[in-house]
N, C-alpha and C positions, 0 to 999 in steps of 0.2 A: 465533682461526683465521679469522674472517671476512675480515680483511685479506689473508691468504694466499689464501683462496678467490677473492676478487675479483682479485688479482694473477694467479692462474693462468688465470682466465677471460678476462682482458684480454690476455694474452700472444698475440702473433701470430707470433713468431719464436723460433728456438732460443736466440738471444742473450737474449731477454727471459726465457725460462724458466730459462736458466742463471743469470741475475742473481738470480732468486728463490732459487735453491739456496744462494747465498752467505748469505742472511739467515735461512734456515730449515734445520732438520735434515731428513734423509731421512725419518725417522719422521713428523715433522709433515707433510711433503708427502704422504706415502702415506696418512696418516689423512684428510687433506682430499680427496685424489684419489678415494678410495673413497667419499666422501660425494657426489661429483658424479654427475649423471645419466649414463647410458650414452653419450648423444650428446656430452656435454661431455668425457667421458673419451676418446672416439674422436677428438675434435678435437685434444686435447692430444697424443695418440699420433701423429696425423698430422703435427703440428708437429715432434715429435722425429724422425720418420722422414725429414723433409726435409733432414737433414744430408747 
């Protein structure tokens, strides 16, 4: 899951986050997302909101 965590933290665009979804299941992504610090979660949420 470390690879997924790093990919999520490196993502800067919705397209980059969407590309991760292709490689991982929703469950895997949610497990890793909930392991992130609040600030990291907020950053990812902001990226998704930019659509």
